[in-house]
C-alpha positions in Angstrom: -10.7 -16.9 3.2 -14.0 -15.8 1.7 -15.9 -18.8 0.4 -12.5 -20.6 0.4 -11.0 -18.0 -2.0 -8.0 -15.8 -1.4 -9.0 -12.4 -0.1 -7.5 -9.0 -0.1 -5.3 -7.5 2.6 -4.1 -4.1 3.9 -2.0 -2.8 6.7 -3.7 -3.0 10.2 -2.5 0.5 11.3 -0.6 3.5 9.8 3.1 3.0 9.2 5.2 6.1 9.4 8.6 6.2 7.6 10.9 9.1 6.7 14.1 9.4 4.8 16.1 10.9 2.0 14.9 11.0 -1.6 17.6 9.5 -3.7 17.1 11.8 -6.7 16.0 15.1 -5.0 18.4 14.8 -2.0 15.6 16.1 0.3 14.1 14.5 3.3 10.5 13.3 3.1 8.0 11.7 5.5 5.6 9.0 4.4 2.6 7.3 6.0 1.3 4.0 4.7 -2.4 3.9 5.7 -5.0 1.1 5.4 -6.7 1.2 2.0 -10.3 0.4 1.2 -11.0 -2.9 -0.6 -10.6 -2.9 -4.4 -8.8 0.5 -4.3 -5.3 -0.8 -4.9 -2.2 1.4 -4.2 -3.0 5.1 -4.1 -0.4 7.9 -3.4 -1.4 11.2 -1.9 0.8 14.4 -1.9 0.2 15.9 1.5 2.5 18.9 0.7 0.2 20.2 -2.0 -3.2 22.0 -1.8 -6.2 19.7 -1.7 -3.9 16.7 -1.1 -4.1 15.3 -4.7 -4.2 11.6 -5.3 -2.1 9.6 -7.8 -3.2 6.0 -8.5 -0.5 3.4 -8.7 -1.3 2.1 -12.1 0.6 1.3 -15.3 -0.9 3.9 -17.5 0.1 6.7 -15.2 3.9 6.0 -15.5 5.4 9.2 -16.8 9.2 8.7 -16.4 11.4 5.7 -16.1 14.9 7.3 -15.9 16.6 5.6 -13.0 13.2 5.0 -11.2 9.5 4.7 -11.9 7.5 7.9 -11.6 3.7 8.3 -11.7 1.8 11.4 -12.8 -1.9 12.1 -12.5 -4.2 14.0 -14.9 -3.4 17.3 -13.1 0.3 16.9 -13.6 1.1 15.9 -10.0 3.9 13.3 -9.7 5.4 10.9 -7.2 8.7 9.2 -8.0 10.8 6.2 -6.9 7.8 4.1 -6.1 9.2 0.7 -7.1 10.9 -0.4 -3.9 7.9 0.4 -1.7 5.5 -1.3 -4.2 7.7 -4.4 -4.2 7.5 -4.6 -0.4 3.7 -4.2 -0.5 3.4 -7.0 -3.1 5.8 -9.2 -1.1 3.6 -9.0 2.0 0.5 -9.8 -0.2 -1.0 -6.4 0.4 -3.6 -5.3 -2.1 -4.8 -1.9 -0.9 -2.9 1.0 0.7 -3.1 4.8 0.8 0.5 6.1 0.8 0.7 9.7 2.0 3.9 11.6 1.2 4.9 15.2 1.9 7.0 15.5 -1.2 7.5 14.2 -4.8 9.5 11.1 -4.0 9.3 8.0 -1.8 12.3 7.8 0.6 15.0 5.5 -0.6 16.0 4.2 2.9 18.9 1.8 2.3 18.2 1.3 -1.4 16.3 -1.9 -1.0 12.9 -3.1 0.1 13.8 -4.7 3.4 13.2 -1.7 5.7 9.7 -1.1 4.2 8.9 -4.8 4.9 10.1 -4.6 8.5 8.2 -1.4 9.2 5.0 -2.8 7.8 5.3 -6.1 9.7 5.7 -4.2 12.9 2.1 -3.0 12.6 0.6 -6.1 11.1 -1.9 -6.8 8.3 -5.6 -7.1 8.1 -7.8 -9.3 5.9 -10.6 -7.6 4.0 -14.0 -8.8 2.8 -13.2 -8.8 -0.9 -11.8 -11.5 -3.1 -8.3 -11.1 -4.6 -8.0 -11.2 -8.4 -4.9 -12.4 -10.3 -3.8 -11.6 -13.8 -3.1 -14.9 -15.5 -0.9 -14.8 -18.6 -2.4 -16.8 -21.5 0.0 -16.1 -24.3 3.6 -14.8 -24.5 4.1 -11.0 -24.6 7.5 -9.5 -25.2 9.3 -6.2 -25.6 12.6 -6.5 -27.3 15.2 -3.8 -28.1 18.7 -4.6 -29.4 20.5 -6.4 -26.5 17.7 -6.3 -24.0 14.2 -7.7 -23.6 11.4 -8.4 -21.1 8.9 -11.2 -21.6 5.8 -12.6 -19.9 4.7 -16.1 -20.7 2.1 -18.6 -19.4 2.8 -20.4 -16.1 0.7 -21.7 -13.2 2.8 -19.7 -10.7 4.8 -16.6 -10.7 8.5 -17.0 -11.4 11.4 -14.8 -12.6 14.5 -15.4 -14.7 16.7 -12.3 -15.0 20.1 -11.9 -16.6 22.3 -8.8 -16.9 25.3 -8.0 -18.9 25.2 -4.3 -19.3 28.3 -3.2 -17.6 29.9 -2.2 -20.9 33.2 -4.0 -20.3 33.8 -2.0 -17.1 36.7 -3.5 -15.1 35.7 -6.2 -12.7 32.0 -6.3 -13.7 30.8 -9.7 -14.8 27.4 -10.9 -16.1 24.9 -12.2 -13.5 21.9 -14.4 -13.8 19.3 -15.7 -11.4 16.1 -17.7 -11.5 13.6 -17.3 -8.7 10.2 -18.7 -7.8 7.8 -16.4 -6.1 7.0 -16.7 -2.4 6.6 -14.0 0.2 9.1 -15.5 2.6 11.6 -16.1 -0.1 11.3 -12.5 -1.3 12.0 -11.1 2.2 15.0 -13.3 2.6 16.6 -13.5 -0.9 15.4 -10.4 -2.9 14.2 -7.6 -0.6 17.7 -6.8 0.9 19.3 -6.3 -2.5 20.2 -2.7 -3.0 20.1 -0.4 -5.9 23.5 0.3 -7.5 25.3 2.8 -9.7 28.8 3.8 -11.0 30.8 6.5 -9.3 31.9 7.9 -12.7 28.2 8.4 -13.8 27.2 10.4 -10.7 28.0 13.8 -12.0 26.2 13.1 -15.3 23.1 12.1 -13.4 23.2 15.1 -11.0 23.5 17.4 -14.0 20.0 16.3 -15.2 18.5 16.5 -11.7 18.9 12.9 -10.6 20.8 11.1 -7.9 21.3 14.2 -5.8 20.7 12.1 -2.6 22.7 9.0 -3.6 25.3 7.9 -1.1 27.0 4.8 0.2 24.1 4.7 2.8 21.5 4.0 0.1 23.2 2.5 -2.9 26.0 0.2 -3.9 28.6 2.5 -5.6 31.0 1.0 -8.1 34.3 2.6 -9.1 36.6 1.0 -11.6 35.1 -2.4 -11.0 35.4 -2.1 -7.2 32.5 -1.8 -4.7 33.2 1.3 -2.5 30.8 0.3 0.3 32.9 -0.8 3.3 30.5 -3.6 4.1 30.7 -5.0 0.6 27.9 -6.8 -1.1 25.0 -8.6 0.7 24.9 -11.3 -2.0 27.5 -12.2 -4.6 24.8 -11.5 -7.2 23.2 -8.5 -5.5 22.9 -6.6 -8.8 20.7 -9.0 -10.5 18.6 -9.6 -7.4 17.9 -5.9 -7.2 16.8 -6.0 -10.8 14.3 -8.7 -9.9 13.2 -6.5 -7.0 12.6 -3.6 -9.4 10.6 -5.8 -11.7 8.3 -6.9 -8.8 7.7 -3.3 -8.0 7.1 -2.3 -11.6 4.7 -5.2 -12.3 2.7 -4.2 -9.2 1.3 -1.4 -11.3 -0.8 -4.0 -13.2 -3.2 -3.7 -10.3 -3.3 -7.5 -9.6 -0.7 -10.1 -8.8 0.6 -12.1 -11.9 0.3 -15.8 -12.6 3.0 -16.2 -15.2 6.7 -16.3 -15.9 8.7 -13.2 -16.2 12.0 -13.4 -18.2 14.4 -10.5 -18.8 17.8 -9.7 -20.1 19.1 -6.3 -19.3 15.6 -5.1 -18.6 14.6 -2.1 -16.5 11.8 0.3 -15.6 11.1 1.5 -19.2 10.8 -2.0 -20.7 8.7 -3.2 -17.7 6.2 -0.4 -18.3 6.1 -1.0 -22.0 5.4 -4.7 -21.3 2.4 -3.8 -19.1 1.1 -1.4 -21.8 1.4 -4.2 -24.4 -0.3 -6.9 -22.4 -3.3 -4.6 -21.5 -3.5 -3.7 -25.2 -3.8 -7.4 -26.0 -6.9 -8.6 -24.1 -6.6 -12.2 -25.5 -3.2 -12.5 -23.8 -4.5 -12.6 -20.3 -7.5 -13.2 -18.1 -8.5 -12.2 -14.5 -9.0 -15.1 -12.2 -9.6 -15.9 -8.5 -7.9 -18.7 -6.5 
């Protein structure tokens, strides 16, 4: 610690990962490199001229259909960032340069666990810069019909997520989970939870250019209320655990870890980004602190 305060961290060495993009269906290579102090998460498109950079921040979110996509002021985008960001946050990494030779982060198995394992293999390094936290001072909420997301004051980060958006599909029941943040608990209880989708929706998504790379290898696929993956579910409530994982990744775009409570019912990428936009438009609702 620097003067007994929590300090920033980055990866000790470059981490190389490759895999399929769940929406494009193409294979991409990615390298997570050490980041300079106070730079946050920065993406770099190595397949394009001049290797353009895209900062991982809330006001650059350009699309939230089925994933979170970022676009810089030159129109260069990077998509499906949320699972990687959740892994970085889980390991208490503050700064990283993520180089990708395409427009999408590899989906791997549809969770965050493989990112975490790859990063832990190279280790982490402390940096000579103090870590800041975003402390929620007053409730902030985005509500829309049967869904909402909310941040409220708390001395520590905790999540409560409920889902009931299966539209009466056979065999699909509501799920609910409360979870208190810790790095070790995330790795064990949240990181392995995979993304999911419905077999009957696949053609509709592919018609609009999404889910071209989706398969039983990188998603839970549900058909008529039954899970098609031969290994079944990793947790009885894997769906809601993955929604918490997504929220962790989406909130990482705030640029600092939260101190507060996150509550959601049927939330998702769009509402999470609208929540960040609202809190930053309300300066009295938060303050930046060090611990």
